[in-house]
C-alpha positions in Angstrom: -63.4 13.2 15.8 -63.8 10.6 13.1 -64.9 10.9 9.5 -68.4 9.5 10.2 -69.2 12.7 12.2 -68.4 15.1 9.4 -71.2 17.2 7.9 -72.0 18.0 4.3 -70.0 21.0 3.1 -67.3 20.8 5.7 -63.6 21.0 4.6 -61.7 18.3 6.6 -58.1 17.5 7.4 -57.2 13.8 7.7 -55.3 13.4 10.9 -54.9 9.6 11.2 -56.0 6.4 9.5 -56.2 3.7 12.2 -55.8 0.7 10.0 -52.6 -0.1 8.0 -54.4 -2.1 5.3 -56.9 0.7 4.8 -54.2 3.3 4.9 -52.4 1.8 1.9 -55.6 1.5 -0.1 -56.8 5.0 0.7 -53.5 6.6 -0.5 -54.4 5.3 -4.0 -57.6 7.3 -3.8 -56.0 10.5 -2.5 -57.0 10.0 1.1 -53.9 10.1 3.3 -52.8 11.6 6.6 -52.4 15.3 6.0 -54.9 15.5 3.1 -57.4 18.3 3.0 -60.7 17.2 1.4 -64.4 18.2 1.3 -67.3 16.3 2.7 -69.5 16.6 -0.4 -72.5 14.5 0.8 -73.5 12.4 3.8 -76.1 9.8 2.8 -78.4 8.9 5.8 -77.4 5.4 7.1 -75.1 5.2 4.0 -71.6 6.3 2.9 -69.9 9.6 3.2 -69.0 11.1 -0.2 -65.7 12.9 -0.2 -64.6 15.3 -2.9 -60.9 15.6 -3.7 -60.0 17.8 -6.6 -62.1 16.5 -9.6 -62.9 13.1 -7.9 -65.6 11.9 -5.6 -65.1 8.9 -3.3 -67.7 7.0 -1.3 -66.5 5.9 2.1 -68.6 3.4 4.1 -69.5 4.3 7.7 -67.5 1.4 9.2 -64.4 2.6 7.4 -65.1 6.3 8.2 -65.0 5.4 11.9 -61.4 4.4 11.5 -60.3 7.8 10.0 -59.6 10.6 12.5 -60.2 14.1 11.2 -60.2 17.8 12.1 -62.6 20.3 10.7 -60.9 23.2 8.8 -62.3 26.5 9.8 -63.4 28.9 7.1 -60.6 31.4 6.3 -57.9 29.1 7.7 
């Protein structure tokens, strides 16, 4: 599953970032393999808004398709 398939309110686990250039840039924003973050908002035909601690980050759909995720089940 990739980030573009996440739904608003889901807690997600970043499994893999499939682009080395993006991986380096994403680390600066707190998005890295192994990170647990929230999908705060999903704008129709627009970016996915991720919430990580006290920071929100907009990730475009094209980029989101390169980030593999798992959904974290409630209580896990």
